[in-house]
mmCIF file as Biopython writes it, N, C-alpha, C and O atoms, coordinates in Angstrom:
data_model
#
loop_
_atom_site.group_PDB
_atom_site.id
_atom_site.type_symbol
_atom_site.label_atom_id
_atom_site.label_alt_id
_atom_site.label_comp_id
_atom_site.label_asym_id
_atom_site.label_entity_id
_atom_site.label_seq_id
_atom_site.pdbx_PDB_ins_code
_atom_site.Cartn_x
_atom_site.Cartn_y
_atom_site.Cartn_z
_atom_site.occupancy
_atom_site.B_iso_or_equiv
_atom_site.auth_seq_id
_atom_site.auth_asym_id
_atom_site.pdbx_PDB_model_num
ATOM 1   N N  . UNK A ? 1  ? 10.536  -11.464 100.448 1.0 0.0 1  A 1 
ATOM 2   C CA . UNK A ? 1  ? 9.114   -11.758 100.411 1.0 0.0 1  A 1 
ATOM 3   C C  . UNK A ? 1  ? 8.597   -11.456 99.003  1.0 0.0 1  A 1 
ATOM 4   O O  . UNK A ? 1  ? 8.988   -10.471 98.377  1.0 0.0 1  A 1 
ATOM 5   N N  . UNK A ? 2  ? 7.736   -12.303 98.539  1.0 0.0 2  A 1 
ATOM 6   C CA . UNK A ? 2  ? 7.152   -12.155 97.208  1.0 0.0 2  A 1 
ATOM 7   C C  . UNK A ? 2  ? 6.180   -10.979 97.174  1.0 0.0 2  A 1 
ATOM 8   O O  . UNK A ? 2  ? 5.537   -10.661 98.175  1.0 0.0 2  A 1 
ATOM 9   N N  . UNK A ? 3  ? 6.082   -10.346 96.025  1.0 0.0 3  A 1 
ATOM 10  C CA . UNK A ? 3  ? 5.106   -9.276  95.855  1.0 0.0 3  A 1 
ATOM 11  C C  . UNK A ? 3  ? 3.788   -9.806  95.313  1.0 0.0 3  A 1 
ATOM 12  O O  . UNK A ? 3  ? 2.807   -9.066  95.239  1.0 0.0 3  A 1 
ATOM 13  N N  . UNK A ? 4  ? 3.754   -11.077 94.934  1.0 0.0 4  A 1 
ATOM 14  C CA . UNK A ? 4  ? 2.531   -11.693 94.429  1.0 0.0 4  A 1 
ATOM 15  C C  . UNK A ? 4  ? 1.617   -11.992 95.618  1.0 0.0 4  A 1 
ATOM 16  O O  . UNK A ? 4  ? 1.994   -12.760 96.504  1.0 0.0 4  A 1 
ATOM 17  N N  . UNK A ? 5  ? 0.413   -11.395 95.651  1.0 0.0 5  A 1 
ATOM 18  C CA . UNK A ? 5  ? -0.488  -11.609 96.787  1.0 0.0 5  A 1 
ATOM 19  C C  . UNK A ? 5  ? -0.840  -13.081 97.024  1.0 0.0 5  A 1 
ATOM 20  O O  . UNK A ? 5  ? -0.968  -13.503 98.174  1.0 0.0 5  A 1 
ATOM 21  N N  . UNK A ? 6  ? -0.995  -13.861 95.962  1.0 0.0 6  A 1 
ATOM 22  C CA . UNK A ? 6  ? -1.348  -15.271 96.142  1.0 0.0 6  A 1 
ATOM 23  C C  . UNK A ? 6  ? -0.202  -16.052 96.778  1.0 0.0 6  A 1 
ATOM 24  O O  . UNK A ? 6  ? -0.432  -16.934 97.605  1.0 0.0 6  A 1 
ATOM 25  N N  . UNK A ? 7  ? 1.018   -15.733 96.396  1.0 0.0 7  A 1 
ATOM 26  C CA . UNK A ? 7  ? 2.169   -16.407 96.998  1.0 0.0 7  A 1 
ATOM 27  C C  . UNK A ? 7  ? 2.316   -16.013 98.465  1.0 0.0 7  A 1 
ATOM 28  O O  . UNK A ? 7  ? 2.636   -16.851 99.307  1.0 0.0 7  A 1 
ATOM 29  N N  . UNK A ? 8  ? 2.080   -14.727 98.771  1.0 0.0 8  A 1 
ATOM 30  C CA . UNK A ? 8  ? 2.147   -14.286 100.175 1.0 0.0 8  A 1 
ATOM 31  C C  . UNK A ? 8  ? 1.062   -14.962 101.004 1.0 0.0 8  A 1 
ATOM 32  O O  . UNK A ? 8  ? 1.312   -15.374 102.136 1.0 0.0 8  A 1 
ATOM 33  N N  . UNK A ? 9  ? -0.153  -15.077 100.442 1.0 0.0 9  A 1 
ATOM 34  C CA . UNK A ? 9  ? -1.250  -15.737 101.162 1.0 0.0 9  A 1 
ATOM 35  C C  . UNK A ? 9  ? -0.917  -17.200 101.410 1.0 0.0 9  A 1 
ATOM 36  O O  . UNK A ? 9  ? -1.174  -17.723 102.495 1.0 0.0 9  A 1 
ATOM 37  N N  . UNK A ? 10 ? -0.346  -17.864 100.407 1.0 0.0 10 A 1 
ATOM 38  C CA . UNK A ? 10 ? 0.022   -19.276 100.562 1.0 0.0 10 A 1 
ATOM 39  C C  . UNK A ? 10 ? 1.081   -19.432 101.648 1.0 0.0 10 A 1 
ATOM 40  O O  . UNK A ? 10 ? 0.982   -20.324 102.490 1.0 0.0 10 A 1 
ATOM 41  N N  . UNK A ? 11 ? 2.090   -18.570 101.630 1.0 0.0 11 A 1 
ATOM 42  C CA . UNK A ? 11 ? 3.147   -18.636 102.645 1.0 0.0 11 A 1 
ATOM 43  C C  . UNK A ? 11 ? 2.580   -18.381 104.037 1.0 0.0 11 A 1 
ATOM 44  O O  . UNK A ? 11 ? 2.970   -19.044 104.999 1.0 0.0 11 A 1 
ATOM 45  N N  . UNK A ? 12 ? 1.656   -17.417 104.148 1.0 0.0 12 A 1 
ATOM 46  C CA . UNK A ? 12 ? 1.020   -17.120 105.423 1.0 0.0 12 A 1 
ATOM 47  C C  . UNK A ? 12 ? 0.267   -18.341 105.941 1.0 0.0 12 A 1 
ATOM 48  O O  . UNK A ? 12 ? 0.396   -18.708 107.109 1.0 0.0 12 A 1 
ATOM 49  N N  . UNK A ? 13 ? -0.520  -18.968 105.065 1.0 0.0 13 A 1 
ATOM 50  C CA . UNK A ? 13 ? -1.294  -20.149 105.452 1.0 0.0 13 A 1 
ATOM 51  C C  . UNK A ? 13 ? -0.374  -21.287 105.884 1.0 0.0 13 A 1 
ATOM 52  O O  . UNK A ? 13 ? -0.649  -21.964 106.875 1.0 0.0 13 A 1 
ATOM 53  N N  . UNK A ? 14 ? 0.694   -21.498 105.162 1.0 0.0 14 A 1 
ATOM 54  C CA . UNK A ? 14 ? 1.627   -22.570 105.512 1.0 0.0 14 A 1 
ATOM 55  C C  . UNK A ? 14 ? 2.292   -22.297 106.860 1.0 0.0 14 A 1 
ATOM 56  O O  . UNK A ? 14 ? 2.477   -23.215 107.658 1.0 0.0 14 A 1 
ATOM 57  N N  . UNK A ? 15 ? 2.652   -21.044 107.114 1.0 0.0 15 A 1 
ATOM 58  C CA . UNK A ? 15 ? 3.304   -20.680 108.367 1.0 0.0 15 A 1 
ATOM 59  C C  . UNK A ? 15 ? 2.416   -20.966 109.571 1.0 0.0 15 A 1 
ATOM 60  O O  . UNK A ? 15 ? 2.893   -21.434 110.604 1.0 0.0 15 A 1 
ATOM 61  N N  . UNK A ? 16 ? 1.123   -20.684 109.434 1.0 0.0 16 A 1 
ATOM 62  C CA . UNK A ? 16 ? 0.202   -20.829 110.561 1.0 0.0 16 A 1 
ATOM 63  C C  . UNK A ? 16 ? -0.733  -22.029 110.441 1.0 0.0 16 A 1 
ATOM 64  O O  . UNK A ? 16 ? -1.712  -22.127 111.181 1.0 0.0 16 A 1 
ATOM 65  N N  . UNK A ? 17 ? -0.442  -22.934 109.523 1.0 0.0 17 A 1 
ATOM 66  C CA . UNK A ? 17 ? -1.248  -24.139 109.323 1.0 0.0 17 A 1 
ATOM 67  C C  . UNK A ? 17 ? -2.730  -23.803 109.105 1.0 0.0 17 A 1 
ATOM 68  O O  . UNK A ? 17 ? -3.609  -24.407 109.720 1.0 0.0 17 A 1 
ATOM 69  N N  . UNK A ? 18 ? -2.987  -22.851 108.237 1.0 0.0 18 A 1 
ATOM 70  C CA . UNK A ? 18 ? -4.355  -22.421 107.938 1.0 0.0 18 A 1 
ATOM 71  C C  . UNK A ? 18 ? -4.806  -22.970 106.597 1.0 0.0 18 A 1 
ATOM 72  O O  . UNK A ? 18 ? -3.993  -23.247 105.715 1.0 0.0 18 A 1 
ATOM 73  N N  . UNK A ? 19 ? -6.112  -23.122 106.458 1.0 0.0 19 A 1 
ATOM 74  C CA . UNK A ? 19 ? -6.673  -23.542 105.174 1.0 0.0 19 A 1 
ATOM 75  C C  . UNK A ? 19 ? -7.064  -22.329 104.334 1.0 0.0 19 A 1 
ATOM 76  O O  . UNK A ? 19 ? -7.007  -22.377 103.105 1.0 0.0 19 A 1 
ATOM 77  N N  . UNK A ? 20 ? -7.463  -21.236 105.001 1.0 0.0 20 A 1 
ATOM 78  C CA . UNK A ? 20 ? -7.878  -20.010 104.307 1.0 0.0 20 A 1 
ATOM 79  C C  . UNK A ? 20 ? -7.194  -18.810 104.959 1.0 0.0 20 A 1 
ATOM 80  O O  . UNK A ? 20 ? -7.121  -18.738 106.186 1.0 0.0 20 A 1 
ATOM 81  N N  . UNK A ? 21 ? -6.695  -17.874 104.166 1.0 0.0 21 A 1 
ATOM 82  C CA . UNK A ? 21 ? -6.017  -16.706 104.729 1.0 0.0 21 A 1 
ATOM 83  C C  . UNK A ? 21 ? -6.981  -15.571 105.087 1.0 0.0 21 A 1 
ATOM 84  O O  . UNK A ? 21 ? -6.953  -14.510 104.464 1.0 0.0 21 A 1 
ATOM 85  N N  . UNK A ? 22 ? -7.822  -15.794 106.076 1.0 0.0 22 A 1 
ATOM 86  C CA . UNK A ? 22 ? -8.786  -14.777 106.472 1.0 0.0 22 A 1 
ATOM 87  C C  . UNK A ? 22 ? -8.250  -14.060 107.708 1.0 0.0 22 A 1 
ATOM 88  O O  . UNK A ? 22 ? -7.960  -14.683 108.730 1.0 0.0 22 A 1 
ATOM 89  N N  . UNK A ? 23 ? -8.125  -12.748 107.596 1.0 0.0 23 A 1 
ATOM 90  C CA . UNK A ? 23 ? -7.634  -11.935 108.710 1.0 0.0 23 A 1 
ATOM 91  C C  . UNK A ? 23 ? -8.577  -10.758 108.900 1.0 0.0 23 A 1 
ATOM 92  O O  . UNK A ? 23 ? -9.179  -10.275 107.941 1.0 0.0 23 A 1 
ATOM 93  N N  . UNK A ? 24 ? -8.702  -10.306 110.123 1.0 0.0 24 A 1 
ATOM 94  C CA . UNK A ? 24 ? -9.523  -9.139  110.408 1.0 0.0 24 A 1 
ATOM 95  C C  . UNK A ? 24 ? -8.748  -8.190  111.316 1.0 0.0 24 A 1 
ATOM 96  O O  . UNK A ? 24 ? -7.860  -8.605  112.060 1.0 0.0 24 A 1 
ATOM 97  N N  . UNK A ? 25 ? -9.095  -6.938  111.241 1.0 0.0 25 A 1 
ATOM 98  C CA . UNK A ? 25 ? -8.527  -5.920  112.124 1.0 0.0 25 A 1 
ATOM 99  C C  . UNK A ? 25 ? -9.481  -4.735  112.127 1.0 0.0 25 A 1 
ATOM 100 O O  . UNK A ? 25 ? -10.106 -4.437  111.109 1.0 0.0 25 A 1 
ATOM 101 N N  . UNK A ? 26 ? -9.595  -4.061  113.257 1.0 0.0 26 A 1 
ATOM 102 C CA . UNK A ? 26 ? -10.439 -2.866  113.256 1.0 0.0 26 A 1 
ATOM 103 C C  . UNK A ? 26 ? -9.790  -1.805  112.363 1.0 0.0 26 A 1 
ATOM 104 O O  . UNK A ? 26 ? -8.597  -1.528  112.485 1.0 0.0 26 A 1 
ATOM 105 N N  . UNK A ? 27 ? -10.576 -1.222  111.473 1.0 0.0 27 A 1 
ATOM 106 C CA . UNK A ? 27 ? -10.033 -0.250  110.522 1.0 0.0 27 A 1 
ATOM 107 C C  . UNK A ? 27 ? -10.808 1.057   110.613 1.0 0.0 27 A 1 
ATOM 108 O O  . UNK A ? 27 ? -11.787 1.258   109.894 1.0 0.0 27 A 1 
ATOM 109 N N  . UNK A ? 28 ? -10.372 1.934   111.489 1.0 0.0 28 A 1 
ATOM 110 C CA . UNK A ? 28 ? -10.907 3.290   111.600 1.0 0.0 28 A 1 
ATOM 111 C C  . UNK A ? 28 ? -12.430 3.341   111.529 1.0 0.0 28 A 1 
ATOM 112 O O  . UNK A ? 28 ? -12.991 4.123   110.762 1.0 0.0 28 A 1 
ATOM 113 N N  . UNK A ? 29 ? -13.087 2.523   112.313 1.0 0.0 29 A 1 
ATOM 114 C CA . UNK A ? 29 ? -14.533 2.570   112.375 1.0 0.0 29 A 1 
ATOM 115 C C  . UNK A ? 29 ? -15.256 1.820   111.285 1.0 0.0 29 A 1 
ATOM 116 O O  . UNK A ? 29 ? -16.472 1.962   111.151 1.0 0.0 29 A 1 
ATOM 117 N N  . UNK A ? 30 ? -14.551 1.025   110.498 1.0 0.0 30 A 1 
ATOM 118 C CA . UNK A ? 30 ? -15.208 0.257   109.434 1.0 0.0 30 A 1 
ATOM 119 C C  . UNK A ? 30 ? -16.175 -0.757  110.024 1.0 0.0 30 A 1 
ATOM 120 O O  . UNK A ? 30 ? -17.193 -1.078  109.411 1.0 0.0 30 A 1 
ATOM 121 N N  . UNK A ? 31 ? -15.865 -1.255  111.199 1.0 0.0 31 A 1 
ATOM 122 C CA . UNK A ? 31 ? -16.789 -2.099  111.944 1.0 0.0 31 A 1 
ATOM 123 C C  . UNK A ? 31 ? -16.437 -1.974  113.415 1.0 0.0 31 A 1 
ATOM 124 O O  . UNK A ? 31 ? -15.331 -1.549  113.748 1.0 0.0 31 A 1 
ATOM 125 N N  . UNK A ? 32 ? -17.348 -2.333  114.294 1.0 0.0 32 A 1 
ATOM 126 C CA . UNK A ? 32 ? -17.090 -2.132  115.720 1.0 0.0 32 A 1 
ATOM 127 C C  . UNK A ? 32 ? -15.946 -3.018  116.221 1.0 0.0 32 A 1 
ATOM 128 O O  . UNK A ? 32 ? -15.762 -4.145  115.762 1.0 0.0 32 A 1 
ATOM 129 N N  . UNK A ? 33 ? -15.201 -2.488  117.155 1.0 0.0 33 A 1 
ATOM 130 C CA . UNK A ? 33 ? -14.103 -3.237  117.764 1.0 0.0 33 A 1 
ATOM 131 C C  . UNK A ? 33 ? -14.617 -4.536  118.373 1.0 0.0 33 A 1 
ATOM 132 O O  . UNK A ? 33 ? -13.914 -5.546  118.356 1.0 0.0 33 A 1 
ATOM 133 N N  . UNK A ? 34 ? -15.825 -4.521  118.908 1.0 0.0 34 A 1 
ATOM 134 C CA . UNK A ? 34 ? -16.396 -5.717  119.521 1.0 0.0 34 A 1 
ATOM 135 C C  . UNK A ? 34 ? -16.468 -6.878  118.525 1.0 0.0 34 A 1 
ATOM 136 O O  . UNK A ? 34 ? -16.300 -8.034  118.913 1.0 0.0 34 A 1 
ATOM 137 N N  . UNK A ? 35 ? -16.714 -6.582  117.254 1.0 0.0 35 A 1 
ATOM 138 C CA . UNK A ? 35 ? -16.754 -7.629  116.249 1.0 0.0 35 A 1 
ATOM 139 C C  . UNK A ? 35 ? -15.378 -8.251  116.078 1.0 0.0 35 A 1 
ATOM 140 O O  . UNK A ? 35 ? -15.258 -9.474  116.008 1.0 0.0 35 A 1 
ATOM 141 N N  . UNK A ? 36 ? -14.350 -7.435  116.012 1.0 0.0 36 A 1 
ATOM 142 C CA . UNK A ? 36 ? -12.978 -7.958  115.905 1.0 0.0 36 A 1 
ATOM 143 C C  . UNK A ? 36 ? -12.623 -8.815  117.113 1.0 0.0 36 A 1 
ATOM 144 O O  . UNK A ? 36 ? -11.981 -9.855  116.971 1.0 0.0 36 A 1 
ATOM 145 N N  . UNK A ? 37 ? -13.030 -8.392  118.277 1.0 0.0 37 A 1 
ATOM 146 C CA . UNK A ? 37 ? -12.761 -9.154  119.503 1.0 0.0 37 A 1 
ATOM 147 C C  . UNK A ? 37 ? -13.487 -10.492 119.452 1.0 0.0 37 A 1 
ATOM 148 O O  . UNK A ? 37 ? -12.906 -11.523 119.790 1.0 0.0 37 A 1 
ATOM 149 N N  . UNK A ? 38 ? -14.747 -10.487 119.034 1.0 0.0 38 A 1 
ATOM 150 C CA . UNK A ? 38 ? -15.518 -11.732 118.953 1.0 0.0 38 A 1 
ATOM 151 C C  . UNK A ? 38 ? -14.908 -12.688 117.960 1.0 0.0 38 A 1 
ATOM 152 O O  . UNK A ? 38 ? -14.829 -13.886 118.228 1.0 0.0 38 A 1 
ATOM 153 N N  . UNK A ? 39 ? -14.471 -12.187 116.811 1.0 0.0 39 A 1 
ATOM 154 C CA . UNK A ? 39 ? -13.855 -13.041 115.794 1.0 0.0 39 A 1 
ATOM 155 C C  . UNK A ? 39 ? -12.548 -13.618 116.324 1.0 0.0 39 A 1 
ATOM 156 O O  . UNK A ? 39 ? -12.272 -14.803 116.137 1.0 0.0 39 A 1 
ATOM 157 N N  . UNK A ? 40 ? -11.741 -12.787 116.985 1.0 0.0 40 A 1 
ATOM 158 C CA . UNK A ? 40 ? -10.479 -13.265 117.543 1.0 0.0 40 A 1 
ATOM 159 C C  . UNK A ? 40 ? -10.720 -14.320 118.622 1.0 0.0 40 A 1 
ATOM 160 O O  . UNK A ? 40 ? -10.003 -15.318 118.686 1.0 0.0 40 A 1 
ATOM 161 N N  . UNK A ? 41 ? -11.720 -14.103 119.463 1.0 0.0 41 A 1 
ATOM 162 C CA . UNK A ? 41 ? -12.045 -15.077 120.508 1.0 0.0 41 A 1 
ATOM 163 C C  . UNK A ? 41 ? -12.564 -16.394 119.930 1.0 0.0 41 A 1 
ATOM 164 O O  . UNK A ? 41 ? -12.486 -17.440 120.576 1.0 0.0 41 A 1 
ATOM 165 N N  . UNK A ? 42 ? -13.089 -16.331 118.716 1.0 0.0 42 A 1 
ATOM 166 C CA . UNK A ? 42 ? -13.588 -17.544 118.056 1.0 0.0 42 A 1 
ATOM 167 C C  . UNK A ? 42 ? -12.458 -18.320 117.377 1.0 0.0 42 A 1 
ATOM 168 O O  . UNK A ? 42 ? -12.680 -19.409 116.848 1.0 0.0 42 A 1 
ATOM 169 N N  . UNK A ? 43 ? -11.248 -17.757 117.392 1.0 0.0 43 A 1 
ATOM 170 C CA . UNK A ? 43 ? -10.112 -18.493 116.857 1.0 0.0 43 A 1 
ATOM 171 C C  . UNK A ? 43 ? -9.453  -17.905 115.623 1.0 0.0 43 A 1 
ATOM 172 O O  . UNK A ? 43 ? -8.498  -18.480 115.101 1.0 0.0 43 A 1 
ATOM 173 N N  . UNK A ? 44 ? -9.945  -16.771 115.149 1.0 0.0 44 A 1 
ATOM 174 C CA . UNK A ? 44 ? -9.308  -16.136 113.990 1.0 0.0 44 A 1 
ATOM 175 C C  . UNK A ? 44 ? -8.039  -15.422 114.441 1.0 0.0 44 A 1 
ATOM 176 O O  . UNK A ? 44 ? -7.815  -15.205 115.632 1.0 0.0 44 A 1 
ATOM 177 N N  . UNK A ? 45 ? -7.228  -15.070 113.471 1.0 0.0 45 A 1 
ATOM 178 C CA . UNK A ? 45 ? -6.001  -14.341 113.806 1.0 0.0 45 A 1 
ATOM 179 C C  . UNK A ? 45 ? -6.300  -12.871 113.748 1.0 0.0 45 A 1 
ATOM 180 O O  . UNK A ? 45 ? -5.416  -12.051 113.994 1.0 0.0 45 A 1 
#
């Protein structure tokens, strides 16, 4: 795997047929879990 973030993002997008490499995850209270659930239910990864 490449260490270049842009190459990793491109590979990720190609793998999942995405146009933009936007990902979310709950991070120790950075935002409510409900927001992550809503985003995932809307089709995000």
